[in-house]
Wavefront OBJ file of the C-alpha trace (Angstrom):
o trace
v 25.766 -5.411 -42.644
v 23.303 -6.011 -39.296
v 24.449 -9.109 -37.387
v 21.446 -12.003 -37.401
v 20.501 -14.345 -35.485
v 21.761 -16.563 -38.144
v 25.229 -15.035 -37.570
v 25.391 -15.710 -33.887
v 24.330 -19.528 -34.540
v 27.222 -20.083 -36.503
v 29.873 -18.448 -35.163
v 28.736 -20.101 -31.255
v 28.190 -23.744 -33.131
v 24.743 -23.926 -32.176
v 21.127 -24.274 -33.962
v 19.143 -20.843 -34.180
v 16.569 -22.666 -31.576
v 19.218 -22.619 -29.013
v 20.418 -19.297 -29.471
v 16.636 -17.949 -29.471
v 16.645 -20.224 -25.790
v 19.633 -18.256 -24.200
v 18.534 -14.786 -25.471
v 15.077 -15.593 -23.723
v 16.592 -16.734 -20.851
v 14.549 -19.921 -21.012
v 15.907 -23.279 -19.246
v 17.485 -26.042 -20.558
v 20.414 -24.708 -21.890
v 23.377 -25.999 -20.404
v 25.824 -23.516 -18.688
v 28.538 -23.901 -20.976
v 26.437 -23.422 -23.927
v 24.636 -19.997 -22.377
v 28.472 -18.628 -21.890
v 29.236 -19.377 -25.224
v 26.195 -17.648 -26.940
v 26.814 -15.083 -24.690
v 30.042 -14.634 -25.823
v 29.556 -14.636 -28.839
v 26.415 -12.341 -28.757
v 28.797 -9.538 -27.293
v 31.562 -9.852 -29.384
v 29.192 -9.560 -32.355
v 27.611 -6.499 -30.690
v 24.400 -8.455 -31.500
v 21.090 -6.450 -30.945
v 17.912 -8.658 -31.375
v 14.775 -7.573 -33.236
v 12.034 -6.639 -30.566
v 9.358 -5.950 -32.387
v 10.379 -9.695 -34.691
v 10.949 -11.329 -31.588
v 7.498 -9.883 -29.835
v 5.223 -10.963 -32.807
v 6.682 -14.644 -32.784
v 6.614 -15.042 -29.462
v 3.773 -13.064 -28.207
v 6.229 -10.867 -25.953
v 6.988 -7.441 -25.526
v 10.254 -8.231 -24.243
v 10.612 -5.280 -22.027
v 10.473 -4.828 -18.492
v 9.616 -1.875 -16.199
v 11.069 -0.730 -13.286
v 8.890 1.362 -10.884
v 10.350 3.757 -8.293
v 10.094 6.395 -6.086
v 13.170 7.124 -3.875
v 14.742 10.112 -2.898
v 18.506 8.717 -3.205
v 19.549 9.524 -6.737
v 22.248 7.397 -5.923
v 19.949 4.117 -5.115
v 17.767 4.459 -8.199
v 21.022 4.756 -10.318
v 22.401 1.812 -8.953
v 18.731 -0.087 -9.718
v 18.448 0.869 -13.151
v 22.202 -0.342 -13.693
v 21.836 -3.793 -11.849
v 18.530 -4.199 -13.998
v 20.164 -2.910 -17.176
v 23.213 -5.399 -16.923
v 21.083 -8.528 -17.168
v 18.265 -6.964 -19.580
v 21.421 -6.362 -22.397
v 22.584 -9.426 -21.889
v 19.148 -11.030 -22.365
v 18.560 -8.561 -25.211
v 15.560 -7.481 -23.463
v 14.546 -3.684 -23.283
v 14.218 -1.680 -19.353
v 11.634 1.169 -19.124
v 12.732 3.122 -15.815
v 9.629 4.623 -15.186
v 9.672 7.327 -11.573
v 6.253 7.700 -9.772
v 4.740 9.951 -7.269
v 3.725 7.829 -4.731
v 1.022 10.789 -3.567
v -0.199 11.116 -7.026
v -4.162 10.613 -7.240
v -3.328 9.097 -10.680
v -0.640 6.295 -9.484
v -2.965 3.569 -10.425
v -4.486 4.901 -13.714
v -0.277 6.243 -14.792
v 0.840 2.198 -13.994
v -2.003 0.888 -15.499
v -1.487 3.162 -18.677
v 2.201 2.030 -18.739
v 1.302 -1.685 -19.089
v -1.518 -1.086 -21.741
v 0.737 1.126 -23.849
v 3.918 -1.352 -23.503
v 2.327 -4.476 -23.161
v 5.460 -5.513 -20.990
v 6.562 -8.712 -19.700
v 6.732 -8.031 -16.272
v 7.817 -5.106 -13.708
v 9.908 -4.469 -10.600
v 8.676 -2.561 -7.768
v 10.990 -0.816 -5.078
v 9.867 0.468 -1.834
v 7.638 2.119 -1.442
v 5.614 1.217 -4.242
v 6.252 -2.492 -3.101
v 4.180 -2.532 -0.662
v 1.285 -0.473 -1.924
v -1.438 -3.129 -1.974
v -4.046 -1.197 -4.444
v -0.870 -1.510 -7.124
v -0.371 -5.153 -6.175
v -3.916 -5.863 -6.924
v -4.026 -4.044 -10.007
v -1.022 -6.348 -10.966
v -2.500 -9.312 -10.027
v -6.096 -8.369 -11.621
v -3.887 -7.585 -15.344
v -2.380 -10.855 -15.009
v 1.565 -9.467 -15.200
v 4.172 -10.357 -13.710
v 6.236 -8.817 -10.945
v 9.169 -9.336 -8.478
v 9.446 -6.702 -5.421
v 12.158 -5.417 -4.102
v 12.612 -5.445 0.390
v 8.845 -6.012 0.544
v 7.619 -5.574 3.835
v 4.400 -7.097 4.069
v 3.127 -10.399 2.131
v 6.181 -11.471 1.437
v 4.779 -14.340 -0.860
v 2.767 -12.908 -3.019
v 5.453 -12.613 -5.741
v 9.418 -13.246 -5.855
v 11.115 -10.975 -4.537
v 15.005 -9.662 -3.370
v 15.981 -7.837 -0.148
v 18.536 -7.364 2.433
v 18.246 -8.476 6.090
v 17.474 -4.877 7.272
v 16.950 -5.346 10.852
v 19.979 -7.642 11.249
v 22.042 -4.742 9.380
v 20.778 -1.676 11.318
v 21.599 -4.004 14.816
v 25.333 -4.784 13.221
v 25.923 -0.967 12.916
v 24.709 -0.071 16.351
v 26.903 -3.052 17.624
v 30.016 -1.528 16.024
v 29.440 2.243 17.817
v 28.876 0.494 20.923
v 32.183 -0.812 20.356
v 33.608 2.162 20.177
v 32.055 2.931 23.449
v 29.432 5.234 22.412
v 26.288 4.642 24.735
v 24.055 7.382 23.663
v 23.457 6.582 20.315
v 21.039 8.852 18.228
v 19.010 7.216 15.311
v 17.254 8.999 12.311
v 15.167 6.588 10.962
v 14.029 6.714 7.166
v 10.728 7.740 5.753
v 7.733 5.819 7.660
v 6.100 4.946 4.226
v 9.428 2.328 3.587
v 9.072 -1.065 5.718
v 12.604 -1.024 5.570
v 12.644 2.216 7.825
v 10.726 0.510 10.877
v 12.906 -2.631 10.296
v 16.202 -0.516 10.349
v 14.607 0.965 13.548
v 13.793 -2.166 14.973
v 17.416 -3.518 14.583
v 18.796 -0.322 16.392
v 16.642 -1.026 19.260
v 17.396 -4.807 19.070
v 21.475 -4.119 19.672
v 20.470 -1.274 22.570
v 18.805 -3.975 24.573
v 20.929 -7.014 23.881
v 23.953 -4.367 25.450
v 21.628 -3.949 28.052
v 21.103 -0.267 27.449
v 17.450 1.332 27.688
v 16.135 2.839 24.444
v 15.606 6.278 24.878
v 12.600 7.457 22.713
v 13.828 11.370 22.439
v 17.178 9.761 20.555
v 15.103 8.343 17.928
v 14.089 10.856 14.901
v 11.809 10.368 11.817
v 13.667 11.803 8.856
v 12.838 11.250 5.051
v 15.651 9.378 3.210
v 16.872 12.910 2.204
v 19.840 15.054 2.822
v 17.339 17.643 4.156
v 15.614 15.763 7.146
v 19.103 14.223 8.020
v 20.189 18.005 8.628
v 17.068 18.961 10.415
v 16.973 15.686 12.772
v 20.457 16.404 13.319
v 20.367 19.805 14.648
v 17.300 18.423 17.085
v 19.843 15.766 18.600
v 22.854 18.013 18.862
v 20.329 20.622 20.410
v 19.371 18.363 23.461
v 20.905 19.277 26.817
v 22.894 15.864 26.961
v 23.544 14.929 23.151
v 24.744 12.061 21.685
v 28.068 10.999 21.053
v 26.975 9.425 17.819
v 24.573 9.849 15.063
v 23.219 6.680 13.196
v 21.562 7.784 10.174
v 19.120 5.083 8.126
v 20.731 6.233 4.792
v 23.858 7.511 3.615
v 21.790 10.956 2.242
v 20.484 11.693 5.860
v 24.079 11.011 7.582
v 25.468 13.454 4.985
v 23.037 15.920 6.257
v 24.315 14.957 9.863
v 27.715 16.036 8.625
v 26.887 19.205 7.409
v 25.341 20.755 10.402
v 28.264 18.858 13.087
v 31.006 20.865 10.564
v 28.143 24.132 11.036
v 28.471 23.483 14.853
v 32.231 22.869 14.936
v 32.239 19.485 16.040
v 34.931 17.106 15.033
v 33.740 13.828 13.049
v 34.746 11.181 14.793
v 36.491 13.269 17.726
v 33.327 14.579 18.971
v 30.916 12.889 17.230
v 31.191 9.600 15.124
v 28.483 9.646 12.240
v 27.151 6.346 10.388
v 24.768 5.579 7.502
v 23.383 3.087 5.846
v 23.438 2.053 1.886
v 27.052 2.588 0.965
v 26.141 4.751 -1.994
v 28.638 6.512 -4.167
v 28.167 9.735 -1.728
v 29.413 7.847 1.469
v 33.120 8.102 -0.336
v 32.755 11.625 -1.462
v 31.801 13.281 1.654
v 34.343 14.537 4.583
v 34.896 12.347 6.141
v 34.209 9.039 4.343
v 30.882 7.261 5.864
v 31.337 4.297 7.895
v 28.082 2.820 6.591
v 26.230 -0.530 5.715
v 26.542 -1.806 2.412
v 23.286 -2.607 0.710
v 24.366 -3.932 -2.626
v 21.951 -2.179 -4.756
v 23.166 -3.551 -7.913
v 23.292 -6.830 -6.937
v 19.570 -6.768 -5.565
v 18.312 -5.036 -8.864
v 20.359 -7.885 -10.749
v 19.011 -11.011 -9.002
v 15.353 -9.214 -9.175
v 15.801 -9.105 -12.995
v 16.835 -12.266 -13.073
v 13.946 -13.614 -10.902
v 11.610 -11.600 -13.475
v 13.304 -13.105 -16.361
v 14.262 -16.851 -15.490
v 10.420 -16.921 -14.921
v 10.101 -19.846 -11.732
v 7.395 -21.537 -9.582
v 4.260 -19.112 -9.063
v 3.289 -21.457 -6.463
v 6.152 -21.247 -3.778
v 7.418 -18.031 -5.084
v 11.323 -17.694 -4.959
v 12.744 -14.835 -1.797
v 16.694 -14.160 -2.823
v 18.494 -13.137 0.335
v 21.629 -10.639 -0.601
v 23.961 -10.310 1.850
v 25.113 -6.936 3.623
v 28.484 -5.863 4.930
v 29.560 -3.109 7.471
v 32.021 -1.125 5.824
v 34.176 0.763 8.370
v 35.678 4.268 7.361
v 36.719 7.548 8.910
v 33.375 9.147 10.554
v 33.232 6.486 13.188
v 35.815 6.149 16.036
v 35.753 5.810 19.892
v 34.394 8.159 22.459
v 36.363 11.092 22.838
v 39.161 9.999 20.381
l 1 2 3 4 5 6 7 8 9 10 11 12 13 14 15 16 17 18 19 20 21 22 23 24 25 26 27 28 29 30 31 32 33 34 35 36 37 38 39 40 41 42 43 44 45 46 47 48 49 50 51 52 53 54 55 56 57 58 59 60 61 62 63 64 65 66 67 68 69 70 71 72 73 74 75 76 77 78 79 80 81 82 83 84 85 86 87 88 89 90 91 92 93 94 95 96 97 98 99 100 101 102 103 104 105 106 107 108 109 110 111 112 113 114 115 116 117 118 119 120 121 122 123 124 125 126 127 128 129 130 131 132 133 134 135 136 137 138 139 140 141 142 143 144 145 146 147 148 149 150 151 152 153 154 155 156 157 158 159 160 161 162 163 164 165 166 167 168 169 170 171 172 173 174 175 176 177 178 179 180 181 182 183 184 185 186 187 188 189 190 191 192 193 194 195 196 197 198 199 200 201 202 203 204 205 206 207 208 209 210 211 212 213 214 215 216 217 218 219 220 221 222 223 224 225 226 227 228 229 230 231 232 233 234 235 236 237 238 239 240 241 242 243 244 245 246 247 248 249 250 251 252 253 254 255 256 257 258 259 260 261 262 263 264 265 266 267 268 269 270 271 272 273 274 275 276 277 278 279 280 281 282 283 284 285 286 287 288 289 290 291 292 293 294 295 296 297 298 299 300 301 302 303 304 305 306 307 308 309 310 311 312 313 314 315 316 317 318 319 320 321 322 323 324 325 326 327 328 329 330 331 332 333 334 335
């Protein structure tokens, strides 16, 4: 027989209203009571009737993730982090990929809003900074949370890491290993994170008294192919870099492939570093030194901000900590 909210109420020893408040992630429920209800919901495998809840509260109990990212690892982690919280809250997540270059982008997003009557959206880069999309959602009165916004950061609640500081940390790691010619492969110019990470790289070199050489900075697309392409250009220089820092693990994997093809020892002849700490960073050889961007935690926090409401006049900006993860792909110069 189907488990009902009455069953959860009886088993948890609380009122049906309290169970409802927990399921709807409302305030005014103590932490111990919330935890007890969540435990019973999980143990009984209770699945709320979304349609009934929608009619009762004029909510659809659905949120949507809008994404356009070349890394399948990033997209998977983002979906997983949101889904974890949605399952606990009895909310359905709709993951909707979009082509940012499509002339129908706005029409497609508006159609999604109309067809599903979603309670809110989570926007990921680069759509997180598209003025036309933000204007559309504001005009429709749809609540949204942005991941890693680069412009008008107080427009909505958001989650982010300090990309500039993180890139500086990685560059400092390479400088500490004795590298002085460090190539940098930036991400897609359409992403605010690309400029932020480039600035972090520049910051670290400047602080170390090293002149920033424009020829050592290349522009990629956050994907494997562009990482390989730009690595070939850097390594073909008369005085090639002894280390290459790519602004994503996918691009760093492309750098590794080119290094192996050219017969270079990694890290003996060339140190390679990435950014994100996706699963790919552990699968390539040698495993990548990288910046851990806790994508799943950022996504979980974004869903929490979206479902938890909050002060619309003072949107919460929730920073998630990053970490330097040192593996075998970086070493001392000539080591």
